[in-house]
N, C-alpha and C positions, 0 to 999 in steps of 0.2 A: 548591485554588482556581483550577485552571488554568482555569475557564471565564470567567476576566475576560479573559484574553489575546485581544487584538483588539477590545475593547471600550475605550468613553472614559469619561470620569469629569469631572464639572464644566462641564454643557453641553459636553462634546465637546473640552475646553483639554487634557485628561491622557489620551494614547492609552496603553494599558497594553500592552507589548511581551511581555515574559518574565519567569518568575522567577529571582529572582538570590539569593534567601535565603528560609530557612522556619525559625520558632520555633514554640515551643509556643502562642503567643498571636497572633503575627501572620505574615503571609506578606509579602514585601519583591520588589516587580517591578521592573524597568527600565523607564521609562516615556519619554514623550516630550512636551514642554509645547509647545502649538503657536502660543501668541500670542508667545513668545518664542525660539523653534525651538532649545530646549535640552534635553538628557537630563535625568531626574530619577529619584531613586529614592522610588517610592510603598509605603509600610508599609500595608499593610490588615489591619484587625483581624479575626481567624476569626469566622466566621458565627455559631457559638455563642455566641460573647461579645457579638456585636455585638446578638443579642436580647435581653441582660439589661441591665437599664434601669440597674443599678449601674456595669457595665461600661461604658456609654455615658457615663455620667458621668465615669467614671475618665478615659477615653478623652480627654476634652474638657480635663479637668485635666493630662492628659500633654502635649497641643498647647498649651496655655497657659505650663505650665512650659518646653517647649523653646523658643517664641518668646520668654521673657523672657532666654534666654540667647544672648548675640550676643559672641562669643570667637571670635579667629582660629583656635583649636585645637579648637573644638567644631563639629559636625556642623548648618549652618544650616536651619531650618525655613522653606520657603515659603510653604507653605500647610495648611490641613486642613479637612475637611469629611466630609458624610454623604450617601449616596444609596440611598434603600430600605434594604435590613439590611448595607449597605457602610457602616463607619466608617473613615477613612485620612489620613495624614500624608503630604504631599509634602516631600522634603527635596533636598538637593544630593546628586548621584550622582558619587562619588569611583571613579576608576579605577586608584588604585594597590593595590587589593587590603586585606587585614586583614594586624595583625601577627599572629593566629593562623597566617595562612599563611606569612608571613614568617619565622617560628620554625620551623615545619614544613619549610621548604625547605633548610635548612641553618644553621652558624654563624654569628653575629652577631659586630660588634664591639663593642668597650664604645663607643668613641666613638660609635656609632649609636643603643646604647642609653642613653648619657647623652642624645643628645639627646631621644630620644621622651619619655625622664622629665621633662624640662624643660618640653616640652612640653606633654604631657597633664598634669604636675604644675600648671601655670600655668593648664590648664583648670579641673582640680579645684578650686582655690582660689578662682578667679574665681565658679565657682559656690558653693564654700562660702560666699562673703562675701554670699553672696545668700541664705542659708538654705537651699540646695539640697543631698542628699546622692545621690550616684549610686546608690548601692547594689548595683551589678552591674559592678565594673570587672573586665574580663579581656580577652585578646587581640582576641578577636571582636568585642569593641566598639570597637577600636581602627584606625581606617581612614587608609589614605593616600592624599593628592590626585597629581596627575601630577607634581609637583615632588619630593615625597619627605616632605612634612609631615604630621605626624601629627594627626586629628583625633579627638574623643571624642564618639561617637554613642550613641543607645538612652538616653536620658535619660528615655523615655517611663515608664518603670517609677519613678521619681523619685518620692518624697512632700514636698511642700511640709511643711519641720518646724514651720511655724506652724498646719498643718492639725490639728483636734482628731478631726475624724470619720475614719474610718479605712472606705473605700470598698470595700476586698475584705475586711474583715475580719480583715487579718494585719499581721502587723509584721515579719515576716523574708522578706525578698525577697533573690534572689542566686544564684549559681554555685556549689556546694558545694566545689569545689576551690579557689575564689577567697575563699570565706566566712570572716569575722573568727569569732574564738571567740564573740563577742557575740552576732554573729548567729546561729550556730550552737545557742546556749544561749537564743535567742528575746528577748535583752535588748535594751533601746532603743539605736539605732546612732547614730553621729554623726559628722564627718567624720573621725574616727581610723578608721573603717570602709573608707573609700575608702582611706585610706594604706594601712593593712593590704594590700588588694587590688592596690593596686598596686604592694606589695611582693613579692607572689606573683608578680605579671607580670614583675617586673624579675628574679626569681630563674629563673621560666622561660626569659626571653630569653636569661639568662646561659647553662642548664646545659642548655636542651632538655627539660627534665623539671619537672614539677611540685614542690613542695616535700613534699606529702602526695598517696599514692595509695592506694587501696584499692578492693575488688571490690563494695563496697557503699555506698552514702549515711550508713548509721550508723556503719560502720567508719571512714570518711572523718572524718566529724564529731568521733569520739572521738579522733582524730588532733590535729585542729585544736584542741582544747580543751587535749589532756594534752601532746602531745609538743613538743620543743623542735625550732626550725629545723635542717635538716640543714646540716651543713659543705660548702662551695663545693668543697672539694677533693676531695670524693667523687665531682664530676661532671665537673670540668674540670682542665685542665693550668694551670701557673703565673699562678694568680689571685691578687692582691692579698689578703693576710690581711685588712685593713681592711675589705674587702666583706662579709665574714662580720659583724662588729658592726654595720655598717649595716643590711644586710637583716634580721637577729636585731632590731634596734630596730624597724625598720620593721613587721615581723610579729610584736612584744612581743604575750604573752597580754593584758597589762593596757594597755586603750586609753589611759590617761594616759601610758604610760612611752614609746610611740611619738612620732614627730615631729611637731612643733604644727601643721606645713602640710606639704603635698606638695612644696611648693617647697624647704623645709628637708631632707626628704627627697633631692630632687633634687641639692642644693647636697652635701649630705655624700656621694652617690654620686659626684661630681665630684672632690670633695677625695680620696675613698681611691682612685681610678683615677689620679689624676694623683700620687699622694704618692709612690708606689713606682714607677711605670710610665713608661717612657717613650714618646714620640708614636709613634714607628712603631708599638710593639707595641699600641697603644691603637686603631689602624686595622688590626689584622691580626685575623682572626675568630678567637674564643675556641675554643681546642681542646677538644672536649667528649670525656668518657673513653667508652670501647666496655664494654658488657655491666656495666653497674655494678649491683652487688648492693646494695640499700638495707640500712642497718644498724636502721633503726626498728622497735622491736617492737610488734606490735599486741595490745593487750589481748582477750582471747577474749571473743567475745560469743554466748551460746546465741541462735541465731534460727532460725526457718525461713523468714525472708524470701529470696525468691529473688534474687540479686546482679541489681543493675541492669545492662543491657549498656553505659551509659556513664555512669557516676554524676558523675564528674568536672567534665564542662564544659556541662551543661545547666542551665538556670534555674529553681530550685525557687521556690515560694512556701510557707511553711509556716503553715498555720492556728492562730490564737491566738484563736477566739471559742470560742462556746459548743459547736461542732460540731468537734471537735480533728481529723475525720478528711480535711477537703478538702485535696485532693492537685491540684496544677498542674505539668505536667511529665513525668508518667509515671512518679512515684517511689513507692517504697514508703512504708509509714504514718511520715512523719516523727515525728508527736505520740508514737507509740509508742517510736518508736527515742529520743526526747528523755527519756522516762521511763527507759528501758534505760541510756541514758547518764548519769542522776543517781544511778541504783542502782550502777553501776559505779564512777562516780567517788567516791561517798562509801564504797564498800567498800574503795576502795584507797586513800582520803585521810580515814579516820576523825575526823581532828581538823579538815577544811575542808569546808564545804559550799557547795555552788554552787545559787543561786536559779532555778529554771525552774518557771515556772508554766503548766499547760495548762488551757487553757479559761477563761481570765482575764487579768487584765492580769498581762504580764510586771514583774519586779523593775526599776523603772527607774533609771537613772545620768543624771545631771543632762545636759542636752543642752548642748553647748557646740561652736557651728559657727563662733566667732571674731566679729570683726566683720562684722553682720549689714547688708547695704543695705536701707535702707528700700524696702517692695513697692511697685510702680508698676503699676497696671492698664492693658491695653492699651487704648489712644485711637487711633481712626483719625484720620489725619493728611491733610491735602491741600497738602502742599507742605514745601519746606523752604528756609530764607534759609541761604546759607553765605558763607566769606570767602575771597578769593583776593589774591594780589600784582599791581599794576599799576607803579606807581612807586615805590612802599614795601610792608613785610610789612603783610597785611591790611587796604589802604586801598580794596579795592574788595567790594562787598556783590553776591551772586547770587542772585536770587530767583526760583523756579519754582513755581508754583499748578498744582493739578492739581483737576478736579470741583468748582470754585467756581460759586456762583451767588450773583448780586446781589440775589435775593430782594425784587424790587422796582423801581422806579423808580431811575434815577440810575447811577450807575458805584462800582466799586471803588478806591480809593486806598491804597498802603501805606506806612508809616510806621514808621522807627527811634526806639526810645525807651530813656532809662534811668529803670528804675523806683528806683534806690537814690539819686540827687541830682540836682538841677534841672539837667539839660540840656538844651540845645535840642533839640526832635525835628527829626529829617531826615525830608523827604517823598522817599521813592522814586520816587513817581509812579504814573501810573494803570495799572492792569491790563486791557490789553484781551483779555479772555476771548474764547476760539474755541469752537465748537460744542462743544466738550467740557470747557470749562471750564478750558482750560489757559491759562498765559500766562506770560513771563518779563521780567524786569526787571535790570538792572544799573548799580551807582552805583558811582563812584569819587570819594573824597574829594580834593578839590585840595589840600589842605595834608599829605597823606600820613599822616594821624591812622589807628593802628591800630583800627579801627571796633570791633570783638570786646571792646576794654578799656575801651570809653566806652558801648556801647549792650548791654544784655542782652536787650530786648524787641522784639516786632516787633506793631504791629496792623494790622488791614485794615479800613476804615471805609468806609461806604456814603455817598458823597456825590452832590450835585446834578450836578457836573459834575467835571471833571479841574483846574480851576482855582483851587481851594481852598488855601489856605496851612496852615491849622491843622485837626487831624482833630476830627470832629466827635463825639459821645456814640454814634454808631450803629456799634459795632463787631461786625463779622461774624466775624471770623477773628483769631486773636491765637497768639502764640508766646512763650515766656519762660523764660529761666535764672535760677537762683538770684541775687540780688546779689552773693555772694560770688565768683561766676565773675568777675567783674570785676575782683577783686583778685587772684585767680590769675592770670588773663590778663596782667597790668600787672606783677606781681612776677616772673613766668615771662619775659617778653618786653620790658619796658621798665625798670621800676626797682622794688629792694627794698631795705628796711633791712637785710636780711642777704647782700646782694649786695656786688663789690668796688667800693669807693667808692659806695655805692648804686646801682649798675650791676643788670641782671638777672640771677636766678639762673641762667637758662641761659647768657648769656654768661659768668657766674662759673665756672660747672662746665667750660666749653668752652676757658675759659684756663689753668685747672689741669690740663686734659688735655692740650691744645697743650704747656705746658711738662714734662708729667711725660715725652711722648712725644719730647721734644727729647732730655731726659737718656736716656732709656731707649737713645736712638739712640747717645749718645755713650758711655755704659757698653759697648755693643756694638761700638762703633769704637774701643776704649781700646786701646792698645798696651802699657801697663804695669798691674801690678796695683792700684797706688795710684790711677790714675785710673779703673779700672775700679770700685774699691769707692767712690771719692768719687761718682761720679756713680748709682751703685747706690742710696746712702744719698739721695741728692736725689731719686732717682725714687720711693722708699717714702716720705719723707717730703712729698712733694710730693701724692700721693694719698692720705695718711692726713691731712696736715694737721697735721703732727707735727715737733717739732723732736727728734730723737733722734739720738745719735752710734752709728750702725750701724756704721761702719768703725773705730770706737775710735783715732780718731786727735786726741782731744782737743777737737773743735769739732763743733757742733750746727748743719748746715746745712738751709734749705729755700729754695730759690731760687723757690719759688712765692709763693702770696699766703696761705699759713698756714690755710686753711679746709680743703680737701680734697675730692676727688670724693665720697667718702660722705657728708660734711656738707650738701652742697650738693644730692645725691640725696635725703636724708632731709628737707631742707627743700620741694622740690618735691612729693616724695609727701604731705607732710603738706596742703599746700594742697589737691592734688587730694582727697585723704580729706575735706578741711572739706567741700568742694562735693558730692561723691560722697554724704555722708551726710545732706544738707540734704533736706528733704522733696520739695522744688521741683525736685530734680535730675531728670534725665531720661534713658530707656533711651540715646539717641544720646550724650549726654555720656558716661555710663558706658562705653560702649563705646570712643569716642577716648580716654578717659582711662585706658583698660586697654592702649592701644598704648604710651602714654607710660610706664605703669608697667613694661612689657616691657622698653622700651629703657632705663630705669633699672636694670633688675634685669641685661640682659646689661652695662650699665657696669659693675656691681659686681663681677660674674662675672670680667669682663675686669681688672678692677682688682685682685682676689684674685690670679689666676694671675701678673699681673706681679708683684705683691709676694713670692709664692713664688718666683719664678723669680730676681729680682735679690736674693733673701736666698740663693739659691744661688751666684750669682756674689760675695757678701760672704763666704762660708764657704771659697771657692776661693781657692789663692794660683796658681795655674795659668791665665792669660787662654785659651792656646786649648783647655782642657780643658773649659771651659765656654763656649766662644764659641757651640754650638748653644743653648744655654740663652737666652745673650744677643740672638742674633738673635732667636728666638721671641718673648722680652719685647718687642723692639723693634716687631714687627710688631702683636703685638697691642694694644702702647700706641698706634700709629696707627690701630686699630680703634675706639678709644675715640670717637673723633670721626666717624670716617667710617663705621663697621658693617662688615659683610663679607656679600657675595653668597653666601651657604651654600649656597643649592640650585642656584646660576649661572644663573639665567632672567633676568638682566639688571636686575634691581631688588632694592633693599634694601627688605624688608618689616618690618613691626611684629611678625616672630617672634621667638621665641626664639632666640638666637644669630646673629641678622641686624642688627637697628636699633642705631646708634648715638645720640650725641649731635646729630649735624646732623639727622637724619629728627625728634627732637623739636620742631623748630620747625615742620614740617609737619603735625604732629599736632596741635601746640598752636591752631593757628588753625582747626583741626576742633572746637575745645573750645565755641568760641562759634557754631556750627551750632544753628540755631533750627527744630523742626519745627511746624508749623502746625497747629493746632486749631479747630474751630469755637467759636463764643463768645468773649466778651471775657478779659481777664486776670484770673487768679484774686488 
């Protein structure tokens, strides 16, 4: 499709510059978006597929799917459209390359792999909570931005789990080398399928090799279903033995035996590499062994099918409809391969059977994608109201509107409302629209009220003039969050029955973090074993909210408030989930809640590391010997509050490994943001 180069799409807004990637179903171009002067990636569906009505519908569903996913580690969709026989998606362009190229470039460090797993794991869990399964996790679909953060792309082949209709007539989608056993057998896929594929990615990042390799798709699928995961020691030097069990569980043949979430897998990976490995080694490239001879035995398969040129890393879609021979991706007849696979497996394992159905419905496993967020259809917005700080946190409301129309005589006036209780309505003011229907307003509460804790709705009414003191019933535009948002923001930032002396949850967790950091510092600076042990015990008890005698001196001491980091984090997350699961919650709220979830996750992981290091101090009778661990614990304890600029770009962002508790206050104000839609309150 080189004929597109130099042409424009969407009334000249997107200029196509060059091809940067190509797959079986689409070509990706580097483009230039003129109206905002930025580079973009334009994914264009193949011309043959574009002429098929089923594929057109599928492409539309892909666009809707991607648009729903707003996460810091998922490649964002900017736009989508069609022109003549061209269907296209416009996405962010990332200049950092792919994980596929990074693996091919050379050995990676365990710390680097750990960070990628946490970032992509967070993205996957976010998608899974919305009922979306990726189905094609592989290094080529993991991109890096200029700051080194990993983003997951190509959710375009994902199917919404609630769909009953199969637009492609298939239920096996994926790349053979990263395909799970249930995918290879044509069974239903769940979030466990993505976790398996992420395990393969981790294996390849460590070793530079795929766990299973074969000259044909059939042989490869047979290995995936039959063979155990190879030991890492066959491929690399000085690797933690615990990693074998972690990867084996992630790639277990039984989906139910795998980790429940991608984040649980990433956490287990972190625990394994930190349990027996020193920090300097974590930051050194893993030494790959040369001339590895694989020990996996491959069952002989009588076939005349010509071996594929590259069967391991191309995406394949296996037909499961009345026509079992439809193939996409240039592979041999997979339907026949699956039949052969069943015969071989049954002959090798006469007491066990594997249900594979060709030309009908595959044996179904109960779909389990965990906590599923209610689906929210795309609705055009006409601006947003957000909150900032002038004299006190959240005391200022900033309103920006676009493309609005009065719809007759009169003017538009904006009002803040509380739909839960009888709170006086605040008049923000008259919107003086320009020729494009745009306007801005700003309102600051003189008493310093945290506005998003008191108001969860906005209405814009048509009035005879701007002097009215009460809104009319002629509501032209509105915005609303669930009533539970008020409780969330109040408990998070003002007062909670679960706080310290009814203080806010954020103040409580920050207090425990500060006290823990103080005692971690005292342990690091201790001159005697006794003092080191005392403050190590204090640090652990503060974080856990316990009163345990870790130093065995006969006393159980906790200088904190006896609640702990973990309890506060769980309380905050429970409130977030309460609003997220409300059917009136918005996509904007879910996105901002995700930033807070990441910060809480970072806090838990840091606390886990601190506890592990402090336990090492308690196990030692030599202050000097464990001083590096003590210093490391103190450093991480300070990150509980302040976070860490992991990518050294000058900002501490809502990414895995970066934000801390201090950043939660910033994101908490964003929770009250209101996206404006046409019409009145629902």
